[in-house]
C-alpha positions in Angstrom: -43.8 12.6 8.7 -41.5 10.6 6.4 -38.4 8.7 7.5 -35.1 10.4 7.8 -33.7 11.4 4.5 -30.3 9.8 4.0 -29.3 9.7 0.3 -27.0 6.9 -0.8 -24.4 7.2 -3.5 -25.5 4.8 -6.3 -23.6 5.5 -9.5 -21.2 7.8 -11.2 -20.6 9.1 -14.7 -17.4 10.2 -16.4 -16.6 12.0 -19.6 -14.5 10.0 -22.1 -12.7 10.5 -25.4 -13.5 7.1 -27.0 -16.8 5.8 -25.7 -16.6 2.5 -27.5 -13.1 1.7 -26.4 -13.9 2.6 -22.8 -17.2 0.6 -22.9 -15.2 -2.4 -24.1 -12.6 -1.9 -21.3 -15.2 -1.7 -18.5 -17.3 -4.6 -19.9 -14.2 -6.9 -20.4 -12.3 -6.0 -17.2 -15.3 -5.8 -14.8 -18.0 -7.8 -16.5 -20.3 -4.8 -16.6 -23.0 -4.9 -19.3 -24.2 -2.2 -21.6 -27.8 -1.7 -20.5 -28.7 1.3 -22.6 -27.2 3.9 -24.9 -28.2 7.0 -26.7 -27.8 10.8 -26.9 -29.2 12.7 -23.9 -32.0 15.1 -24.3 -30.6 17.5 -21.6 -27.0 16.4 -21.7 -26.3 16.4 -25.5 -23.6 13.7 -25.3 -23.6 10.1 -26.4 -24.2 8.1 -23.2 -23.5 4.4 -22.4 -25.1 3.0 -19.3 -23.2 0.1 -17.7 -24.2 -2.2 -14.8 -23.0 -5.4 -13.2 -26.2 -5.7 -11.1 -29.7 -6.8 -12.0 -30.9 -4.4 -9.2 -29.3 -1.3 -10.8 -30.0 -0.1 -14.3 -26.6 1.6 -14.3 -23.6 1.9 -12.0 -21.3 3.7 -14.4 -22.3 6.1 -17.2 -19.8 6.9 -19.9 -20.4 10.2 -21.7 -18.7 11.3 -24.9 -17.3 14.8 -25.0 -14.0 14.7 -23.2 -11.5 16.8 -25.3 -8.5 14.9 -26.7 -6.0 17.0 -24.6 -8.1 17.1 -21.5 -6.5 15.4 -18.4 -8.6 13.1 -16.2 -10.2 14.8 -13.3 -11.3 11.4 -11.8 -9.7 10.9 -8.4 -10.8 7.2 -8.5 -13.5 4.9 -9.5 -13.7 2.1 -7.0 -14.9 -1.5 -7.4 -15.4 -3.9 -4.5 -14.5 -7.6 -4.6 -14.9 -10.4 -2.1 -11.6 -12.3 -2.3 -7.9 -11.7 -2.6 -7.9 -13.9 -5.7 -10.4 -11.5 -7.3 -7.8 -8.8 -7.0 -5.4 -11.0 -8.8 -7.9 -11.8 -11.5 -8.9 -8.2 -12.1 -5.2 -7.2 -12.2 -4.5 -9.7 -15.0 -7.6 -8.8 -17.0 -6.9 -5.0 -16.6 -3.3 -5.4 -17.8 -4.4 -7.6 -20.7 -6.9 -4.9 -21.8 -4.5 -1.9 -21.6 -4.5 -0.7 -18.0 -1.3 1.0 -16.9 0.4 2.1 -13.7 -0.7 -1.0 -11.7 0.1 -0.9 -8.0 -1.1 -2.7 -4.9 -1.8 -0.9 -1.6 -2.8 -2.2 1.8 -4.9 0.3 3.7 -5.5 -2.0 6.7 -9.3 -1.7 6.3 -9.0 -2.8 2.6 -6.5 -4.4 0.3 -6.5 -2.6 -3.0 -5.1 -2.4 -6.5 -4.9 0.8 -8.4 -4.4 1.4 -12.1 -5.2 3.8 -14.9 -7.8 2.8 -17.5 -7.3 3.5 -21.2 -7.8 7.3 -20.7 -5.8 7.8 -17.5 -8.7 7.6 -15.0 -7.6 6.0 -11.7 -9.4 2.8 -10.9 -9.3 1.1 -7.5 -10.4 -2.5 -6.9 -10.6 -3.4 -3.2 -11.4 -6.1 -0.7 -12.7 -5.0 2.7 -11.0 -6.5 5.8 -12.6 -7.1 9.2 -10.5 -4.3 10.7 -10.5 -0.5 10.8 -7.6 1.9 11.3 -7.4 5.6 10.7 -7.0 6.7 7.1 -5.2 7.6 5.0 -2.9 4.6 5.5 -1.1 2.7 2.8 1.5 0.0 2.8 2.7 -1.9 -0.3 0.5 -4.9 -1.2 2.3 -7.8 -2.9 -0.4 -10.0 -4.4 2.2 -12.6 -5.3 2.2 -13.6 -1.6 -0.2 -16.2 -0.3 -3.6 -15.3 0.9 -2.6 -16.5 4.4 0.5 -14.3 4.4 -1.5 -11.2 3.3 -4.2 -11.7 5.9 -1.6 -12.2 8.7 0.4 -9.1 7.6 -2.7 -7.0 7.4 -4.0 -8.0 10.8 -0.6 -7.4 12.4 -0.3 -4.0 10.9 -3.9 -3.1 12.0 -3.5 -4.3 15.6 -0.3 -2.3 15.9 -2.1 0.9 15.0 -3.3 3.0 18.0 -6.6 3.6 16.2 -7.3 0.0 15.6 -10.8 -1.4 16.0 -12.8 -4.3 14.5 -14.9 -3.2 11.5 -18.2 -4.2 13.2 -17.4 -1.9 16.1 -16.6 1.0 13.7 -19.9 0.3 11.9 -21.8 0.3 15.2 -20.2 3.6 16.2 -21.1 5.1 12.7 -24.7 4.0 13.0 -25.0 5.4 16.5 -23.9 8.8 15.4 -26.8 9.1 12.9 -26.8 11.2 9.7 -24.6 14.3 9.6 -26.6 17.5 9.0 
């Protein structure tokens, strides 16, 4: 018998109006690379495959075909970083390349920035923290504060929440529950 089947989310695709402009946005803001492009045989759209990892052919697929008057249906595309300063760097690059509606939010378990890409899709860039609290939770995040101040504020807010636990405890509990089926 084979091991337990536990599919892992690996990439996503979105329909876009201007595939070239959107490709430029995601390559310049996030350092993704165009790994392949063409018209799909099954999906008759122009496709751009983007990746920031040598281990993944694509992490984001952009597909032509979004109507000019069609609103975004993307709740959010999320990118993970490893330092508060990375949030600041992406904020500056995103704004320089046409992002709008920039805002910072502290979820306790993550510090995040949110913005709209060129076509109004919501993008999140986040940094995990070593703490977990029940979600949804969102306090303002002011990236103009020092790293030390942000870490201290985040830890204090997390420890004040009745559902607080260290992230490694949450992870252990999650693993112990096994897959949901």
